[in-house]
SEFI-570297 format. One record per atom (N, C-alpha, C): residue in three letters; y, x, z. Coordinates in pm, whole numbers, plus 50000, padded with zeros to 5 digits. Last residue first. Layout:
N
ALAYXZ...
% end
This chain:
465
UNK558329519291480UNK559269522291374UNK560619525091436UNK557519550891634UNK557579542991510UNK557529527991546UNK559409570191840UNK558369559691841UNK558539550991718UNK559819606391854UNK560269592591843UNK559099582891838UNK559289633291893UNK558779626591772UNK559389612891750UNK560559639692134UNK560779647892015UNK560399640491888UNK559569620192305UNK561019620792281UNK561339629092157UNK556819625892303UNK557299612992252UNK558799613492221UNK556869651892417UNK556309649492284UNK556829636492224UNK557939647492669UNK558649655992574UNK558169653492432UNK555889631492777UNK557229625892759UNK558029634192659UNK553779649792791UNK553669638092704UNK555029631892677UNK554829667692981UNK554489672292846UNK554399660592748UNK555149650793202UNK556309657693146UNK556019662393003UNK552519643293253UNK553459633193202UNK554699639693144UNK551489667593350UNK550919661293230UNK551909651493169UNK553109671093579UNK553119680993471UNK552579675193341UNK552369648193726UNK553759650293686UNK553829660093569UNK549639652993772UNK550049641793688UNK551479643393639UNK549889675093944UNK549169676393818UNK549549665293721UNK551239663294159UNK551889673994083UNK551209675893948UNK549269646094251UNK550489640394193UNK551229650794112UNK547469665494340UNK547069655694239UNK548299649894171UNK548889679794535UNK548559686294408UNK548089676394301UNK551689662894690UNK550309667294685UNK549979672194544UNK555069676694711UNK554109665894690UNK552699671694689UNK557459691794687UNK556959687694818UNK555969676194810UNK558309701994449UNK558649687994477UNK558199683394615UNK557429728794469UNK558799725694427UNK559209711694469UNK554709726394534UNK555649732494628UNK557089728694597UNK553779714294300UNK553589707694429UNK554539713194534UNK554409733994114UNK555079720894106UNK554939713294237UNK552659754494194UNK554109756594202UNK554869743394196UNK550129742594147UNK550489747694280UNK552009748794294UNK550339737793870UNK550179726793964UNK550589730994105UNK550589763893767UNK551639753993741UNK551569742493840UNK548179775593851UNK549439780593902UNK550579770693882UNK546359759793698UNK546299759993844UNK547639764493903UNK547099766593435UNK547269752893481UNK547269752193634UNK546359793793443UNK547739789993413UNK548019775893463UNK543649791293487UNK544469797493590UNK545949794593568UNK542809779993249UNK542719771793370UNK543519777893484UNK543399800593055UNK543909786793043UNK543929779593178UNK542009823093155UNK543459823593131UNK544069809593127UNK539369813893158UNK540029817793283UNK541549817893266UNK538969809792881UNK538889798592976UNK539619801993104UNK539209835892784UNK540179825792740UNK540169813692833UNK536989847592915UNK538349852892934UNK539389842492898UNK534829832292817UNK535149831992960UNK536559836992987UNK534989839292540UNK535099825392584UNK535499824592730UNK534589867292551UNK535839861892498UNK536049847392544UNK532009868492658UNK533109875092727UNK534449869492681UNK530459855492466UNK530649849392597UNK531819855492671UNK532049856892137UNK531019860392235UNK531389854792372UNK532679832791878UNK533179841391987UNK532039844692081UNK532729828891542UNK531829828191656UNK532309837991761UNK534229808091283UNK534159819791370UNK533089817891476UNK535289788691111UNK534029795491077UNK533929808691152UNK537379773891203UNK537709786991145UNK536479794591095UNK536189751191303UNK537219749591201UNK537479762791127UNK534499762591501UNK533929755391387UNK534939754191272UNK536419773191676UNK535469782191611UNK534849775491489UNK537699749391761UNK538429759491685UNK537479768791610UNK535569737291898UNK536209730291786UNK536959740191698UNK535209755892103UNK534139753292007UNK534689746791881UNK537669753292237UNK537299766092177UNK536189764292072UNK537409726792323UNK538489730292230UNK538189743592160UNK535329730992501UNK535119722192385UNK536179724892279UNK536689745892687UNK535719752892603UNK535279744092485UNK538279724492786UNK538909736692735UNK537939744192643UNK536459706192878UNK537229702592759UNK537939714792702UNK535369721393095UNK534539715792990UNK535319712892864UNK537489727793268UNK536809738393194UNK535979733193079UNK538529707993425UNK539039708993288UNK538339719693206UNK538059702093690UNK536919701293596UNK537339702393450UNK540599706593812UNK539409713693857UNK538279713493755UNK542519689293691UNK542639703793686UNK541289710493706UNK541599664293731UNK542139667093598UNK542509681793581UNK540769665194009UNK539809665093899UNK540409668993765UNK542589687694227UNK542319674694164UNK541469675894039UNK541739702694506UNK541979706794367UNK541609694794283UNK543079697194823UNK542349691194711UNK542749698394583UNK542889704295175UNK543349707495040UNK542469700694935UNK543539683495439UNK542449689495363UNK542939691895221UNK545219670095618UNK545609683295566UNK544409690895507UNK544849644395690UNK544059654195764UNK544309668595716UNK546499632095505UNK546809630695647UNK546079641395730UNK545099638095271UNK546439643595293UNK546819643095440UNK542759623395319UNK542679637795301UNK544039644395322UNK543839597395327UNK543219602995447UNK543129618195436UNK544729594195064UNK545689593495174UNK545129599695301UNK542289595894925UNK543339605794904UNK544319606095020UNK541029572395008UNK540479585295048UNK541499596395033UNK542679554094876UNK542579553995023UNK542039567195075UNK542239561194603UNK543559562794664UNK543529562494818UNK539069579994585UNK539899568294556UNK541239569794630UNK537559607194433UNK538369602994548UNK539209590994510UNK536339613194195UNK535489611894314UNK536229606694436UNK537309614093919UNK537609603194010UNK536739602094132UNK534789634093786UNK535979626093755UNK536139615093859UNK533739663493972UNK533519650493908UNK534849644193871UNK534819684894106UNK534109687693981UNK533809674893904UNK537249689894310UNK536719678194241UNK536109681794105UNK537009703994607UNK537169708394469UNK536469698194379UNK538489702394908UNK537689694094819UNK538009698394676UNK538599723995191UNK538929721495051UNK537959711694990UNK537709725095450UNK539089729195423UNK539549725295284UNK535769699295620UNK535949710195524UNK537429713695513UNK534329675795704UNK534689686695795UNK534799699395712UNK534479640595650UNK534469654295599UNK534959664295702UNK534809615095743UNK533599622295782UNK533679637095749UNK537009604295629UNK537099607595772UNK535879615595819UNK536189597795378UNK537119609095391UNK537259613395537UNK534719574495409UNK533989587095403UNK534909599295413UNK536859554695425UNK535879556695531UNK535259570595525UNK538369556795196UNK539069556595324UNK538129558595441UNK536169578895007UNK536919566595030UNK537679567495162UNK534669596094780UNK535519599094896UNK536479587394912UNK533539583894558UNK532669588294667UNK533429591494794UNK534499575294302UNK534719567394425UNK533779571194539UNK531989586094060UNK533339582894104UNK533319575894241UNK529299610994094UNK529929598594048UNK531329596894105UNK529339644594114UNK528459633594074UNK529299621894021UNK530339665694263UNK530039667994121UNK529119657094070UNK532379677094513UNK531769664894460UNK531589666394309UNK532239702994715UNK532329701094570UNK531629688094533UNK533919715494988UNK533089704494943UNK533329702694794UNK534129744395193UNK534399738195063UNK533409726795038UNK533429752995449UNK534779755795399UNK535129747095279UNK531769728895662UNK531779739495561UNK533219742295523UNK529729706595837UNK530879715595845UNK530739726795743UNK528679675395725UNK528319689495739UNK529569698295737UNK529189649295668UNK529729654495794UNK529409669295815UNK527789643895437UNK529259644195430UNK529889649995556UNK525139644195543UNK525579653795442UNK527099655095442UNK525199622195712UNK524939635495768UNK525409646295671UNK525609602295517UNK526619604595621UNK526439618395683UNK523279604495356UNK524599606795299UNK525659609595405UNK520759623295542UNK521229611795467UNK522669614295423UNK518749652095502UNK519959646195557UNK520289633795474UNK515889672595569UNK516449660395510UNK517739656395580UNK516219708295548UNK515859696295622UNK516529684195558UNK514909732095303UNK515929726095389UNK515389713995461UNK512989740395125UNK513899750495178UNK514989744895266UNK511569719495017UNK510999726295133UNK511919736795195UNK512989688694942UNK513039702894909UNK512579710895032UNK513069661394974UNK511879668495022UNK511839683194977UNK515329656694704UNK514599650994817UNK513309658694845UNK516529665194476UNK516489674694587UNK515679669494706UNK514659657194171UNK515739655694268UNK515549665094385UNK512449661394007UNK513429651393969UNK514569649294067UNK510509680894034UNK510399668994119UNK511479658394091UNK511119701293849UNK509749696593864UNK509689682993929UNK513829705293873UNK513279703293738UNK511859697693744UNK514049710094147UNK514589697694091UNK514019694993952UNK512929735894169UNK512319724494238UNK512769711294175UNK514749751194023UNK513339750493980UNK512639738494041UNK516989746994186UNK516989742094048UNK515569741193993UNK516239760094420UNK516439745594422UNK516409739894281UNK516239786394327UNK514989780494375UNK515089765294377UNK518959788594266UNK517969790494160UNK516629784394199UNK520209784794516UNK520379774794409UNK519389776294295UNK518959786994830UNK518949794694706UNK519069784794589UNK520909779495107UNK519959774195009UNK520089782494883UNK521459788895450UNK521689790495308UNK520559785195222UNK521339782595709UNK521139796695677UNK521319799495528UNK521499755495713UNK522699762795751UNK522569777795730UNK520449733795491UNK519949745895557UNK521149754595587UNK519609701595375UNK520569710395440UNK519839722195503UNK519589675295131UNK518899685995202UNK519949695495259UNK519289640395036UNK520019652595064UNK519159662795136UNK518429618894755UNK518639621594898UNK519389634594916UNK518479611694490UNK517219610394564UNK517379612094714UNK520969617094391UNK520549603194396UNK519289601294479UNK521919644094615UNK521909637594485UNK521339623594500UNK523319671294796UNK522929657294792UNK522899652594648UNK523079700394998UNK523139694494864UNK522669680094873UNK524309727395197UNK523839713495186UNK524059708295045UNK525039754095176UNK524309749895297UNK523839735395292UNK525629782894998UNK525349768694982UNK524519763995100UNK527999807495049UNK526689802595092UNK526619787395075UNK529479832794834UNK529549820494914UNK528139815294942UNK529239854194661UNK528999856494803UNK529059844194889UNK529259850194397UNK530489855794454UNK530379857694605UNK526879837794357UNK527009851394305UNK528269858194357UNK527519812794456UNK526669821494539UNK526699835894488UNK529039802994241UNK529669805494370UNK528829814694458UNK527109800594038UNK528239809494020UNK528929812894153UNK525259781894145UNK524819795294106UNK525989805094095UNK526929759394194UNK526149765594302UNK525759779794267UNK527919753793938UNK528839757194047UNK528089764594157UNK525469747393811UNK526229759093769UNK527239763293877UNK524769724293948UNK523889735893956UNK524599748593911UNK526919706893882UNK526669710894019UNK525819723394030UNK526619704393598UNK527839709793658UNK527559715093799UNK523889694693566UNK524409706293495UNK525609712493568UNK523129682893892UNK522809683293751UNK523429695593688UNK523479676094161UNK522859688894124UNK522319688293982UNK525649662794396UNK525249662594256UNK524689675994216UNK527719678394612UNK527199665094582UNK526929664194432UNK527559705494833UNK527629701294693UNK526989687594675UNK529299728195046UNK528349717395028UNK528609711094892UNK529719762595146UNK530079750795067UNK528929740795064UNK531369789795314UNK530229780795298UNK530679768795216UNK532499824095297UNK532689809695279UNK531359802395269UNK532609851095298UNK532489844795430UNK532499829495420UNK532979857495037UNK531799862995104UNK531549856595239UNK535449847994979UNK534329839194948UNK533009844595003UNK538009852295208UNK536979859095131UNK535829849395105UNK541209839295191UNK539859836895240UNK538879844295151UNK543909835695134UNK543439848595188UNK542069846995256UNK544699813894998UNK544449811995141UNK544029824795213UNK544769824594743UNK546009819394803UNK545879817794954UNK542019830194712UNK543009840994712UNK544309836594778UNK541009803994716UNK540629813294822UNK541589825094829UNK542149794394476UNK542489788094605UNK542179797494719UNK540799810894295UNK542259811994308UNK542729805694438UNK538139802294332UNK538509816294355UNK540009817694378UNK538389775594251UNK538069778494391UNK538419792994424UNK538899779693976UNK539899773094061UNK539659775994209UNK536489791793897UNK537749798893880UNK538839792893969UNK534749770293953UNK534669782594033UNK535929790994017UNK535519751793756UNK535609748193898UNK535619760793984UNK534859766493526UNK536239763193554UNK536459759393699UNK532069766793552UNK532809779293556UNK534289776893586UNK531459739493522UNK531189746193649UNK531959759193662UNK532269736793252UNK532889728693358UNK532689735293493UNK530629756793120UNK532089757093116UNK532739749093228UNK527969760393077UNK528459763093212UNK529959761293226UNK527689753592810UNK526849746892908UNK527359748993050UNK529419770592671UNK529779756392684UNK528959749592793UNK528599796492632UNK529419793692750UNK529759779192769UNK528809795692278UNK528219801392399UNK529169798592515UNK529209765092102UNK529799777292155UNK528979782592272UNK527359751991815UNK527969751591947UNK528499764991991UNK525969751791580UNK527409753491573UNK528109752691706UNK523319750291627UNK523889739591545UNK525409740391539UNK522769770491803UNK522219771591668UNK522779761091573UNK523909760092037UNK524549771391970UNK524069772691826UNK524109724392050UNK523339736692065UNK524009747991987UNK527439711292128UNK526229711992046UNK525389724192088UNK529879706392234UNK528749706592326UNK527429706892254UNK531459683292003UNK531329695992072UNK530239694992178UNK531769669191676UNK531279667991813UNK531219682091872UNK532889675991440UNK533009661991480UNK532569659991624UNK532649700691328UNK533429699891452UNK533689685391493UNK531439698391086UNK530569700791200UNK531319700691333UNK532639693490841UNK532789683390946UNK531939685991069UNK532099709590633UNK533499709390676UNK533719699790793UNK529529704990564UNK529809717190640UNK531249717990688UNK529849680490415UNK529169680990544UNK529519693290626UNK530859676990164UNK531809676090275UNK531159679290410UNK528879676489976UNK529819687489967UNK530839687490080UNK527499651890040UNK526899665090065UNK527899676590066UNK529529627890214UNK529049633490086UNK528529647690109UNK528289615890533UNK529279622990453UNK528699626590316UNK526299606290688UNK527159596190626UNK528209602490534UNK525189628690794UNK524389621390695UNK525199610490626UNK526969635890990UNK526989643390865UNK526199636290756UNK526179617191190UNK527509616491130UNK527539623690995UNK523579626691247UNK523799612991198UNK525139611791129UNK524079652691337UNK523249650491220UNK523469636691161UNK525719647591566UNK526189655691453UNK525399652491327UNK523929632891726UNK525199626891682UNK525719634291559UNK521949651991768UNK521619639691698UNK522869632691644UNK523489670591912UNK522909674491783UNK522509662191702UNK524039656192143UNK525149659692054UNK524629663791916UNK521469655692247UNK522069643092204UNK523259645692113UNK521239682992308UNK520319676692213UNK520899663592159UNK523209687292503UNK523359693492372UNK522439687092268UNK523469654692668UNK523349669192664UNK523489674292521UNK523969629092919UNK523859633492780UNK523929648692778UNK524379622693184UNK523099619093124UNK523019621492974UNK527859624493145UNK526759621393236UNK525529616293159UNK528459641892842UNK528959636792969UNK527719633593054UNK529339660092543UNK528399655592646UNK529119650492770UNK531689644792310UNK531119656292378UNK530099651192480UNK533609634192014UNK532809632392135UNK532269645592189UNK536689632491880UNK535599642091889UNK534829639992019UNK538579616991644UNK537989614791777UNK536709622991786UNK539919631991427UNK540369619091480UNK539879616591622UNK538799652391299UNK540249653491317UNK540819640691378UNK536119644891296UNK536489658191345UNK537979660391365UNK535549611591431UNK535759620691319UNK536319633791369UNK534969576791497UNK534949590791537UNK535129599391412UNK535259553691357UNK536009554491483UNK535849568191550UNK533689550791135UNK534899558991121UNK535739559591249UNK530869543991335UNK531409546091200UNK532609555291199UNK529599531891550UNK530979536491567UNK531639539291433UNK527049527491443UNK527889516091479UNK529349519991495UNK526129553491419UNK526339545691297UNK527229533691326UNK525949559391691UNK526879566991606UNK527169559291478UNK523919541291763UNK525259540191823UNK526289547491738UNK521769551691624UNK522259538091591UNK523649535691646UNK521409576291747UNK521779575891604UNK522329562191566UNK520749567692009UNK521909576091983UNK522359575091838UNK518399553091965UNK519559546592027UNK520829554391996UNK516739573291862UNK517099561791778UNK518309554491833UNK516619590392087UNK517159595191959UNK517579583591870UNK515429573892271UNK516799578492296UNK517429583892168UNK512899571792153UNK513749559892166UNK515199563792189UNK512009598192178UNK512179592492044UNK513039579892047UNK511919600392457UNK512819608892380UNK513049603092241UNK511839567292611UNK511229579792564UNK512269587792485UNK513559553192891UNK513249553692748UNK512669567292712UNK514459553193146UNK513509542693111UNK513079543192964UNK516439571693176UNK515129575093231UNK514049564893193UNK518819560593087UNK518009568392992UNK516629572093044UNK520029530393114UNK519379539793205UNK518429548293120UNK523109521392960UNK521669523392952UNK521219532693065UNK525609516692768UNK525189510892897UNK523669510792901UNK526899545692621UNK526019534192609UNK525599529792748UNK530309556792569UNK528889558592590UNK528129545692572UNK533499571992644UNK532639560892606UNK531189563892638UNK536899582592587UNK535639582892662UNK534789571192617UNK539829602592527UNK538899591792493UNK537679593092582UNK543069616692478UNK541969612892566UNK541149601292514UNK544079644392265UNK544339632392343UNK543089628892423UNK544769679692238UNK543879668192229UNK544469656492306UNK545599708192245UNK546119697792155UNK545129686392132UNK546129718792586UNK545349719092463UNK545709706892378UNK547119720892848UNK547869726592737UNK547039728192611UNK546139709093072UNK545519721693031UNK546229728292914UNK547639685393077UNK547819695293183UNK547289708893141UNK546619672292850UNK548039675592858UNK548299686392962UNK543949669392927UNK544279677592811UNK545749681692812UNK544329652093150UNK543659665093165UNK544019674393050UNK545439629393039UNK546249637193132UNK545649651093153UNK543289620892876UNK544629622992820UNK545429632292909UNK541249617993067UNK541149628292964UNK542489631192899UNK542129595993213UNK542069608993279UNK541979620293177UNK541729576693011UNK543079579793057UNK543109593393126UNK538929576792994UNK539729580392877UNK541149584292918UNK538229567693247UNK537829581093207UNK538629585893086UNK539309541493235UNK539759551093335UNK539449565393292UNK537859529793022UNK539329530793019UNK539829541593113UNK535239531593122UNK535599538993002UNK537109540392989UNK535409513893339UNK535129527993362UNK535539536293241UNK535899490093197UNK536849494893297UNK536659509793322UNK533619486693041UNK534889489392974UNK535929494693072UNK530899504893198UNK531529492793147UNK532899496393091UNK527919518393324UNK529069520293235UNK529589506793187UNK525629516193469UNK526839509993524UNK528059511693436UNK523649530493335UNK523529515893342UNK524779508993396UNK524669555193099UNK524549551293240UNK524509535993248UNK525549581492919UNK524509571192919UNK524259567393064UNK528739590692781UNK527759590592889UNK526759579292869UNK530639612292594UNK529849600092586UNK528789600892695UNK533949626892645UNK532509626292646UNK531939612392619UNK536739633792424UNK536119629592549UNK534639627092534UNK539719630092243UNK538649639092286UNK538059633992416UNK541749623291958UNK541099618492079UNK539939627792114UNK543949649291833UNK542819639991818UNK542289635491953UNK547199651292001UNK546179655791908UNK545049645791900UNK549169640192156UNK549079654692153UNK548069659992052UNK548829612792128UNK550139618692098UNK550049633792083UNK546699595592165UNK546519607092076UNK547849613492039UNK544989577792422UNK546249582492366UNK545999594692280UNK542399563892452UNK543569561192535UNK544889565292468UNK539789547792332UNK540719558192289UNK542059555492356UNK536539541292419UNK537929537992450UNK538779550092414UNK533639529092318UNK534489540592293UNK535919536092314UNK530359517792411UNK531819517292424UNK532439530192372UNK527519496492348UNK528179509392354UNK529689507692355UNK524669478992432UNK526129478392425UNK526689492392443UNK521689468292260UNK522419477392348UNK523919475492329UNK518689450092230UNK520109450892202UNK520779459892306UNK515479458792100UNK516369456792214UNK517809457892166UNK512509448391945UNK513909451891927UNK514679449192056UNK509209462591949UNK510159452391993UNK511589457491973UNK507619484191893UNK508069476091780UNK508919464091819UNK507289501292098UNK506329490292090UNK506659480391979UNK509479517992076UNK508169523292037UNK507099512392024UNK512149496291949UNK511489504792048UNK510119509391998UNK514919494091741UNK513499491191754UNK512849501291848UNK518089481991834UNK517249493691813UNK515789489591832UNK521309467491759UNK519869466391783UNK519149479591758UNK524479466791932UNK523639471091821UNK522159470391858UNK527799462191984UNK526499456792022UNK525559459491906UNK530609480292084UNK529599478591979UNK528309473192039UNK533959481392127UNK532739476692194UNK531739473492084UNK536769501192154UNK535679497192065UNK534479493392149UNK540079500692192UNK538869498692271UNK537789493192179UNK543049520292167UNK541959512892103UNK540769511992196UNK545019528192359UNK545359525292219UNK544299516492154UNK545769516392692UNK544889523092596UNK545329519592454UNK548739521492890UNK547849513292808UNK546899521992729UNK550609536693003UNK549879527893095UNK548879518993021UNK551909548692796UNK550869556492864UNK550089548292965UNK553739528492721UNK552739533292627UNK551579539892701UNK555349525192947UNK554579513792896UNK553459518492805UNK556499550592962UNK555609546093069UNK554759534293022UNK558199550292751UNK557019558892742UNK556009554992848UNK560049532492862UNK559349528992739UNK558099537492720UNK561009545993095UNK560309533093105UNK559529529292980UNK560419579993158UNK561109570493070UNK560339557293068UNK559779588093496UNK559319587593358UNK560069576793281UNK560509600093746UNK561359590293676UNK561049590293525UNK558829614593899UNK559509621793790UNK560459612893711UNK557969594594078UNK558579606894128UNK559379613894019UNK556859574993911UNK557999571693996UNK558729584394040UNK554739589093798UNK555799583993711UNK557049580493791UNK553089593394021UNK553729604793954UNK554899600193867UNK552399566694079UNK552979575294182UNK553719586994118UNK551229557793840UNK552479551893888UNK553169560693991UNK548869573693831UNK549879574593726UNK551229569393775UNK547479564194053UNK547849578394045UNK548979580393944UNK547219537493972UNK547899540694098UNK548339555294099UNK545749540393737UNK547119535193729UNK547899537793857UNK543329549493845UNK544109557893755UNK545549553293750UNK542579526693993UNK542809539394060UNK543659548693975UNK542239508493785UNK543309506093882UNK543609518793961UNK540009520093671UNK541249519893595UNK542439516993686UNK538039515993861UNK538499529593834UNK539829529593762UNK537799492994104UNK538199494193965UNK538749508193942UNK535059501994321UNK536459498794298UNK536739499594148UNK531979490094391UNK532699498294295UNK534129493394284UNK529889493994677UNK530799485994598UNK531589495294507UNK528269514094762UNK527699500694762UNK528589490994685UNK527979543894753UNK528799535594665UNK528199521694654UNK526299557594919UNK527679562394913UNK528559553194831UNK523789548294894UNK524509543695010UNK525969548095008UNK522829561394666UNK523249547394655UNK524079543094774UNK523959594394589UNK523169585294672UNK523719571194672UNK524759599694241UNK525099600894382UNK524249591294463UNK522699614893983UNK523609604794036UNK523809606994185UNK522639640593753UNK522149635993883UNK523169626293943UNK524129648493542UNK523189637593519UNK522639632193650UNK527519657493593UNK526119658693627UNK525319646193595UNK529699658193300UNK529369658593443UNK527879656893467UNK532139660393111UNK530809665793107UNK530409668093250UNK535209656793106UNK534609658093172UNK533459658193172UNK534799671292900UNK535269673392875UNK535239673292990UNK526659637392509UNK527479643292574UNK528369646592529UNK520009517290978UNK519089524791068UNK519429524591222UNK521809501990882UNK520909510090801UNK519929517790889UNK523819473390894UNK522799481190960UNK521969488990859UNK527269473590820UNK525929469590784UNK524909479090846UNK529879465091037UNK529139475990974UNK527739471290942UNK532999451391059UNK531579447891049UNK530879459090972UNK535769451691284UNK535039457291172UNK533599452391175UNK539069442591376UNK537629440291387UNK536939445491262UNK541739453391461UNK540979457791346UNK539489455491367UNK545049444491551UNK543619442191569UNK542859446091442UNK547619457791645UNK546999458691511UNK545499456791524UNK548519447591891UNK549449453591797UNK548869453691656UNK547759417192073UNK547359429191997UNK548479434391909UNK548259406292394UNK548819405492260UNK548489418092181UNK547469405192656UNK546399405192556UNK546949405192412UNK548339419492952UNK548899414892826UNK547869416092715UNK547029430493178UNK547059416093158UNK547499411593018UNK546859459693184UNK545809450893231UNK545869436993170UNK548799476493044UNK547659481993117UNK546549471993143UNK549639465592708UNK549949470392842UNK548669473092917UNK548399464292459UNK549819467492466UNK550229471692605UNK545429474992303UNK546069469392421UNK547529473792427UNK543169465492057UNK544339473692085UNK545129467192197UNK539779465692009UNK540849458692079UNK541969468492103UNK537149459891799UNK538209469291829UNK539379461791888UNK533749455491791UNK534989449091833UNK536009459891868UNK531479455291550UNK532189464891633UNK533539458891665UNK528469439291493UNK529919437791505UNK530469448291597UNK526039444391250UNK526459446091389UNK527969445591393UNK523729426391041UNK524999432991067UNK525199434891217UNK521179424690798UNK521569423890939UNK522879431390957
% end
C-alpha cells in the first residue's frame, strides 16, 4: 500500500500555477509558535469564513506599499515555497480504516529552518495553512529569531477519537511527511488541539526512522515536547506569558495600573487560561470569558484557577456557577480595559468590532481581526497589539528549546522567562517606535519591520541563479 504526498511549489500568491520544482513523492506505508487554544470560539461568531490567506496578503500589501518593498522580493514573499498535502490511512479501534488529510505549508526559509505548529481541527484546509505559515515567517522575522515560517496539521475533530487512535493518526501523519520535516529543515510545534503528548509521539516516530547512532542528534526535530523528553521549562505558558509581557508594556506606556484594569477573554484553552492566571496575579480582574460552549460574566471578577478546574471537568465555561450566562454579542459588548482574543481567526469583523467597549485588543490568537475589523478599530481609536508581536512568545521559547537541544543544555525557568521578556520587549519597542515614526498603525508597523529584515537578507544573499 502506498500513500501519495503531493508537494506543490507556488510561484505567486494565488493564481499562477507554474511550478518551479515540483517534487511529488510516494512513501510506502509501514505503519502541537502560534500554539493556540484548543477551546474553539462560539459558532455564532464565525458563521462564514473569510479567506485567511487573502487577509494576510492585504496586511502584507499595505506594509509593502508603505516601505516600497523591492518588487522582486515582494513576489517571493507573496508566495509559499512548498505545500505538502498527504492523504493517509489509519486503522481505527474497530478495525475499520479511515482516510485522513494532512497539510504542511512551508512559506519561507530565508532566515532559517521552517518553523510552525501542527493543529488538529475539522476546518483546517490549505488556505488556512498558507495564511498561518505566512504569519509565522513575519512573526519570526519581527522577533529576531533565525526561523522561517510553516504551518500545518490534520483535518480532524480530535474529540471524536480515542487517545490510542490519535496516537496512530499522529504517527501515520509523521511517517507520511517523511523528509519534509527535520531538525535543521522544518521543526513542528503544538498548535490548536495539539499538545506536548502529541509532540512526543511525533518525536518518537521521527527518531524511529533514523539510524540508531543519529537519534540523539535529532531530538530538536520538534519543540513543545514534555520536559522529560527534551522540552523546555516555561514552554507551556510561553505564548500566554508573552501576551502578558506585551500588555504590561502597553499599560506602562498608557500609565495605567493593571491593579485597576479589567479584561475579557475569548478562548480558555492553554493560551487563554495562562493569560488569565498571569494577568490576575498582576492585579487585573477577569470579568468575562467565552469559548465554544458559551460565555460567562461576573463584573466582580472570575477566579481563573477555579474556572480552569471547572472547564477540565465540564469541557467548557458554559454554566460556570461563578458567573452569569452571556451570548457572544453580550460577551463582546462587555465594558473592560482589555480584550484578549485567544481562540479562532476572523472573530473581530466589521460588525463585531463595533460591539467592543475596550481600550486595547491584545491578539493572543492568529488572525483574530480581519481587515474590515481592523479599519473599525483604528477608526474607534482602540489600541491593538498585533498577533505577530503579541503571541510570539510561543515561537521564541520554541527557539530556546531548539537551542537547548542542539547544545545539550537545560535552562531553568528564570533564565527562560528573562530571555523571553528581553526578546519580546525589544520587538514591542521596535513596533511602537516604527508606528510613531511612520504615523501608521502597529500591525502595519510590525509587518514593515519584518519585511525590512527579510529584504535585507535577500539583498545580502542574492537570488539564485
